[in-house]
MARVEXVO-431105 format. One record per residue: residue number from 1; x, y, z of N, C-alpha, C in turn. Coordinates in nm, 3 decimals, m for minus. Atoms other than C-alpha are relative to their C-alpha. Layout:
     k      n.px      n.py      n.pz     ca.px     ca.py     ca.pz      c.px      c.py      c.pz
   NUM         X         Y         Z         X         Y         Z         X         Y         Z
...
//
This chain:
     k      n.px      n.py      n.pz     ca.px     ca.py     ca.pz      c.px      c.py      c.pz
     1     0.015     0.119    m0.080     4.461     4.565    m7.356    m0.148    m0.036     0.014
     2     0.143     0.026    m0.019     4.088     4.607    m7.308    m0.060    m0.067    m0.123
     3     0.053     0.058     0.124     4.015     4.526    m7.673     0.036    m0.148    m0.008
     4    m0.043     0.140     0.004     4.219     4.205    m7.656    m0.074    m0.083     0.105
     5     0.069     0.070    m0.107     4.061     4.106    m7.325    m0.147    m0.023    m0.037
     6     0.140     0.014     0.039     3.711     4.172    m7.457    m0.017    m0.098    m0.115
     7     0.006     0.096     0.108     3.784     3.971    m7.770     0.001    m0.142     0.055
     8    m0.007     0.132    m0.064     3.877     3.675    m7.552    m0.131    m0.031     0.072
     9     0.128     0.020    m0.070     3.561     3.723    m7.341    m0.112    m0.030    m0.099
    10     0.104     0.020     0.101     3.345     3.747    m7.652     0.007    m0.142    m0.056
    11    m0.019     0.136     0.051     3.491     3.421    m7.784    m0.050    m0.104     0.100
    12     0.045     0.091    m0.105     3.408     3.257    m7.450    m0.149     0.015     0.030
    13     0.143    m0.020    m0.020     3.048     3.383    m7.473    m0.033     0.089     0.118
    14     0.021    m0.091    m0.113     3.091     3.639    m7.195    m0.020     0.142    m0.050
    15     0.019    m0.139     0.042     2.982     4.003    m7.211     0.130     0.080     0.008
    16    m0.119    m0.085    m0.001     3.244     4.267    m7.289    m0.004     0.096     0.118
    17    m0.010    m0.097    m0.109     3.367     4.501    m7.016     0.015     0.140    m0.058
    18    m0.022    m0.138     0.042     3.337     4.876    m7.055     0.130     0.050     0.063
    19    m0.129    m0.052    m0.044     3.637     5.098    m6.984     0.010     0.009     0.152
    20    m0.003    m0.015    m0.146     3.541     5.159    m6.620     0.013    m0.136     0.069
    21    m0.009     0.133    m0.058     3.487     4.792    m6.540     0.136    m0.063    m0.025
    22    m0.132     0.054     0.030     3.812     4.699    m6.714     0.105     0.063     0.091
    23    m0.096    m0.065    m0.088     4.003     4.957    m6.511    m0.009    m0.058     0.142
    24     0.017     0.062    m0.131     3.855     4.813    m6.191     0.064    m0.138     0.004
    25    m0.059     0.134     0.008     3.960     4.463    m6.301     0.152     0.007     0.004
    26    m0.146    m0.014     0.003     4.315     4.579    m6.375     0.053     0.034     0.138
    27    m0.046    m0.037    m0.134     4.347     4.739    m6.032    m0.013    m0.118     0.097
    28     0.011     0.120    m0.083     4.219     4.419    m5.869     0.117    m0.094    m0.026
    29    m0.110     0.090     0.035     4.482     4.217    m6.056     0.134     0.056     0.047
    30    m0.123    m0.060    m0.052     4.754     4.466    m5.958     0.017    m0.032     0.147
    31    m0.006     0.033    m0.143     4.666     4.404    m5.595     0.040    m0.146     0.020
    32    m0.030     0.143    m0.013     4.685     4.027    m5.647     0.150    m0.026    m0.017
    33    m0.143     0.023     0.027     5.038     4.043    m5.791     0.090     0.100     0.073
    34    m0.073    m0.100    m0.080     5.138     4.327    m5.555     0.089     0.089    m0.088
    35    m0.070    m0.086     0.095     5.237     4.554    m5.844    m0.046     0.144     0.019
    36     0.030    m0.141    m0.018     5.254     4.932    m5.814    m0.084     0.052    m0.117
    37     0.088    m0.054     0.103     4.974     5.109    m6.006     0.070     0.104    m0.087
    38    m0.075    m0.098     0.079     5.233     5.362    m6.129     0.045    m0.060    m0.133
    39    m0.040     0.065     0.124     5.329     5.105    m6.394    m0.103     0.022    m0.111
    40     0.104    m0.022     0.101     4.999     5.177    m6.569     0.019     0.131    m0.074
    41    m0.017    m0.133     0.059     5.105     5.536    m6.642     0.132     0.020    m0.071
    42    m0.131    m0.020     0.062     5.457     5.478    m6.772     0.004    m0.057    m0.141
    43    m0.020     0.053     0.135     5.577     5.412    m7.125     0.049    m0.144     0.008
    44    m0.036     0.141     0.001     5.645     5.053    m7.224     0.148    m0.021     0.029
    45    m0.145     0.021    m0.014     6.027     5.087    m7.245     0.064     0.091     0.104
    46    m0.056    m0.092    m0.099     6.070     5.344    m6.967     0.075    m0.077     0.107
    47    m0.080     0.063    m0.103     6.347     5.247    m6.728     0.088    m0.113    m0.049
    48    m0.084     0.106     0.055     6.511     4.995    m6.959     0.125     0.060    m0.062
    49    m0.123    m0.045     0.064     6.867     5.025    m7.084    m0.015    m0.015    m0.151
    50     0.002     0.012     0.145     6.943     5.056    m7.455     0.009    m0.143    m0.047
    51    m0.014     0.140     0.037     7.046     4.692    m7.470    m0.129    m0.078     0.019
    52     0.128     0.068    m0.025     6.721     4.573    m7.316    m0.103     0.039    m0.104
    53     0.094    m0.046     0.103     6.525     4.784    m7.564     0.028    m0.070    m0.133
    54    m0.036     0.066     0.125     6.718     4.633    m7.856    m0.040    m0.147     0.001
    55     0.041     0.140    m0.011     6.651     4.281    m7.731    m0.150    m0.011    m0.025
    56     0.145     0.004     0.019     6.279     4.356    m7.718    m0.038     0.029    m0.146
    57     0.027    m0.029     0.142     6.285     4.505    m8.070     0.028    m0.123    m0.085
    58    m0.033     0.118     0.081     6.459     4.199    m8.212    m0.097    m0.113     0.028
    59     0.100     0.102    m0.032     6.214     3.974    m8.030    m0.129     0.025    m0.078
    60     0.121    m0.035     0.076     5.922     4.160    m8.191     0.015    m0.034    m0.147
    61    m0.021     0.026     0.143     6.078     4.122    m8.537    m0.008    m0.149    m0.029
    62     0.001     0.144     0.022     6.115     3.746    m8.495    m0.138    m0.060     0.010
    63     0.131     0.061    m0.026     5.765     3.680    m8.372    m0.104     0.098    m0.040
//
């Protein structure tokens, strides 16, 4: 995520964020959307049913 974010910043003429600054930014944004920080440590498909995983796989194949 940091690489993609920094690429966007670079394109906008802004300096890139190092890993520590990016982590601080992510935690600030988690607070804004009231999201539990535990989501940062889990796998992408953790907690999804098999059907939900298959839908996401087929979506990736299409796009």
